[in-house]
LODRENGU-831183 format. One record per residue: x, y, z of N, C-alpha, C in turn; residue in one letter. Coordinates in Angstrom, 3 decimals. Each point is the difference from the previous one (the first is absolute). Example, Ala and Ser with C-alpha at 12.3 -4.5 7.8 and 13.67 -1.06 7.14 Angstrom:
# residues 2
npx;npy;npz;capx;capy;capz;cpx;cpy;cpz;r
13.190;-5.690;7.800;-0.890;1.190;0.000;0.900;1.200;0.000;A
-0.350;1.050;-0.720;0.820;1.190;0.060;-0.770;1.090;0.730;S
//
This chain:
# residues 88
npx;npy;npz;capx;capy;capz;cpx;cpy;cpz;r
-8.380;171.467;-47.875;-1.678;0.232;-0.465;-0.254;0.003;1.517;M
-0.176;-1.117;1.121;-0.129;0.087;1.275;1.116;1.860;0.363;T
0.315;0.903;-0.467;0.403;1.025;0.937;-0.378;1.350;-0.530;E
-0.655;-0.471;-1.521;-0.653;0.898;-0.349;-1.485;0.409;0.329;H
-0.151;-2.213;0.818;-1.370;0.117;0.829;-0.266;1.260;1.267;F
1.219;-0.891;0.355;-0.254;1.388;1.261;0.654;1.696;0.252;V
0.986;0.149;-1.147;-0.176;1.854;0.155;-1.514;0.543;-0.822;N
-0.749;-1.124;-0.297;-1.036;0.021;-0.139;-1.259;0.765;1.054;A
0.450;-1.140;0.782;-0.919;-0.094;1.229;0.637;1.048;0.832;L
0.661;0.315;-0.070;1.179;1.285;1.095;-0.370;1.203;-0.547;N
-0.682;0.088;-1.135;-0.366;1.431;-0.578;-0.873;0.233;0.337;T
-0.308;1.285;1.007;-0.924;1.000;0.313;-1.564;0.013;-1.856;N
-0.336;-0.524;0.028;-0.953;0.870;-0.767;-0.819;1.063;0.427;L
0.063;0.880;0.277;0.042;1.160;0.295;0.903;1.241;-0.559;A
1.403;-0.149;0.552;0.906;0.577;-0.601;0.193;-0.363;-1.138;S
-0.188;-0.977;-1.404;-0.317;0.420;-0.870;-0.423;1.197;-1.347;N
-1.781;-0.594;0.974;-0.377;1.522;-0.450;-0.055;1.035;0.748;W
-0.509;0.408;0.904;-0.182;1.506;1.128;1.348;-0.227;0.707;A
0.253;1.334;-0.369;1.824;0.379;1.015;-0.693;0.340;1.410;G
0.547;0.842;0.857;-1.103;0.454;1.582;-0.258;1.237;-1.006;P
0.458;0.946;-0.620;-0.683;0.715;-1.093;-1.794;0.326;-0.402;G
-0.161;-1.369;-0.316;-1.115;0.292;-0.520;-1.104;-1.000;1.328;I
0.676;-0.967;0.850;-0.729;0.155;1.624;-0.542;1.513;0.741;F
1.476;0.426;-0.363;-0.281;1.545;0.859;-1.613;0.915;-0.374;S
-0.216;-0.305;-1.475;-0.849;0.866;-0.463;-0.972;-0.614;-0.536;I
0.058;-2.052;0.667;-1.539;0.241;-0.237;-0.486;-0.385;1.277;L
1.390;0.356;1.529;-0.447;-0.261;1.073;-0.813;1.915;0.323;L
0.135;0.817;-0.941;0.113;1.230;0.423;-1.902;0.067;-0.471;I
0.132;-0.262;-1.105;-1.398;-0.319;-0.699;-1.644;-0.678;0.228;A
0.970;-0.533;0.747;-1.185;-0.991;1.121;-0.304;0.501;0.648;V
0.421;0.897;0.845;0.298;0.965;1.722;-0.475;0.948;-0.531;A
-0.024;0.447;-1.435;-0.578;1.157;-0.374;-1.595;0.068;-0.191;A
-0.010;-1.782;-0.282;-1.318;-0.819;-0.564;-1.013;0.150;0.718;Y
0.896;-0.579;1.953;-0.650;0.004;1.375;-0.161;1.343;0.071;F
0.798;1.157;-0.159;-0.289;0.977;1.091;-0.760;0.475;-0.781;I
-0.843;0.295;-1.676;-0.990;-0.134;-0.569;-1.392;0.063;0.001;F
0.037;-1.463;0.456;-1.166;-0.400;0.242;-0.422;-0.548;1.332;F
0.406;0.278;1.315;0.495;0.875;1.181;-0.542;0.894;0.540;L
0.425;0.762;-1.217;-0.493;1.813;0.282;-1.235;0.438;-0.440;T
-0.235;-0.811;-0.972;-1.795;0.102;-0.520;-0.896;-0.945;0.720;A
0.232;-0.708;0.795;-0.900;-0.938;0.947;0.297;1.110;1.602;L
0.982;0.902;0.158;-0.529;0.520;0.890;-1.222;1.398;-0.268;V
0.785;0.588;-1.287;-0.730;0.963;-0.206;-1.632;-0.019;-0.045;D
0.061;-1.316;-0.827;-1.321;-0.282;-0.007;-0.520;0.006;1.995;M
0.343;-1.194;0.071;-0.504;0.086;1.618;-0.442;1.316;0.746;L
0.810;0.830;-0.255;-0.095;1.106;0.170;-0.537;1.132;-0.306;G
-1.119;-0.566;-1.203;-0.801;1.445;-0.698;-1.437;0.040;0.796;A
-0.275;1.661;-1.093;-1.130;-0.166;0.897;-1.362;-1.210;-0.966;R
-0.196;-0.744;-0.057;-0.694;-0.416;-0.660;-0.966;-1.163;0.434;I
-1.385;-0.538;-0.080;-0.597;-1.021;0.345;0.486;-1.066;0.096;G
-0.545;-0.911;1.199;0.264;-1.263;0.124;0.137;-0.529;-1.033;C
-1.065;-0.425;-0.837;-0.262;-0.395;-1.087;1.170;-0.031;-0.683;G
0.385;1.552;-0.253;0.878;0.215;-1.328;0.978;-0.858;0.819;A
1.090;0.731;1.440;0.428;-0.738;0.454;0.998;-1.646;-0.650;K
-1.505;-0.468;0.507;0.365;-1.791;0.365;0.145;-0.076;-2.143;I
-0.950;0.874;-0.601;0.165;-0.920;-1.687;1.719;0.159;-0.313;L
0.264;1.916;0.038;1.827;0.052;-0.212;0.963;-0.404;0.496;W
-0.856;-0.762;2.066;1.172;-0.988;-0.247;0.179;-1.881;-0.593;F
-1.061;0.374;-0.594;-0.265;-1.656;-0.601;1.075;0.427;-0.916;L
-0.440;0.874;-1.081;0.920;0.297;-0.850;1.062;0.093;0.190;V
0.531;0.471;0.938;1.500;0.847;-0.648;0.869;-1.375;0.999;I
-0.997;-1.242;0.893;1.080;-1.402;0.003;-0.380;-0.863;-0.924;F
-1.221;0.121;-0.776;-0.507;-0.850;-1.358;1.804;0.085;-0.683;A
0.029;0.944;-0.264;0.515;0.746;-1.597;1.120;1.262;0.211;M
1.183;-0.848;1.035;0.818;1.103;1.064;0.902;1.062;-0.791;P
0.623;0.143;-1.161;0.622;1.098;-0.596;-1.491;0.492;-0.555;F
-0.618;-0.191;-0.517;-1.343;0.551;-0.693;-1.660;0.447;0.401;L
0.223;-0.488;0.926;-0.664;0.391;1.550;0.184;0.884;0.324;G
1.727;0.068;0.320;0.535;1.630;0.567;-0.048;0.890;-0.799;S
0.857;-0.050;-1.576;-0.542;0.500;-1.155;-1.255;0.802;0.262;L
-1.108;-0.719;-0.141;-1.457;0.090;-0.291;-0.093;1.221;1.194;L
0.203;-0.744;1.464;-0.601;1.375;0.937;0.884;0.934;-0.056;W
1.216;0.302;-0.736;0.298;1.491;-0.034;-0.251;0.329;-1.679;Y
-0.397;-0.269;-0.381;-0.698;0.704;-1.574;-0.877;0.225;0.059;V
-1.201;-1.622;0.413;-1.321;0.489;0.320;-0.669;0.500;1.535;V
0.442;-0.925;0.859;-0.910;0.164;0.911;-0.046;1.415;1.076;G
1.504;0.568;0.216;-0.001;1.156;0.582;-0.608;1.036;-0.381;R
-0.429;0.169;-1.112;-0.267;1.147;-1.172;-1.427;0.160;0.847;K
-0.042;-0.756;0.051;-1.816;-0.701;0.590;-0.663;1.183;1.464;T
0.767;-0.731;0.978;0.402;0.800;1.181;-0.138;1.371;-0.055;I
-1.162;0.238;0.763;-0.631;1.627;0.509;1.654;1.224;0.309;D
0.403;0.023;0.151;1.205;0.971;1.015;-0.097;0.244;1.632;P
-0.377;0.442;0.600;-0.364;0.179;1.760;-0.601;1.360;-0.649;P
-0.806;0.431;1.337;-0.076;1.295;-0.786;0.203;1.532;0.379;R
1.297;-0.282;0.695;0.539;1.414;-0.173;1.243;-0.570;-0.448;G
-0.143;-0.706;-1.614;1.187;0.217;-1.072;-0.808;-0.170;-0.990;E
-1.518;0.132;-0.587;-0.534;0.528;-0.512;0.571;1.739;-1.174;R
0.231;-0.077;-0.898;0.365;1.423;-0.468;-1.132;0.780;-0.942;S
//
């Protein structure tokens, strides 16, 4: 009985369900999410929009990191006028 208890304490619980493959996938997913969030933030801060709109988008992106970043790329970037030299 005591030996079983000691073995249970010595067993790493993470190794029972998550091996290095799952950890690697999770690490890559978190890195991709973080990069997506940062690129949306940098893209929004460099956009040619008014100060009020930047503050609003900044709050949306920080309040809802994934959804806010996705909304910025789907809705926010399309509302920006392109620079004068790039209009067709």
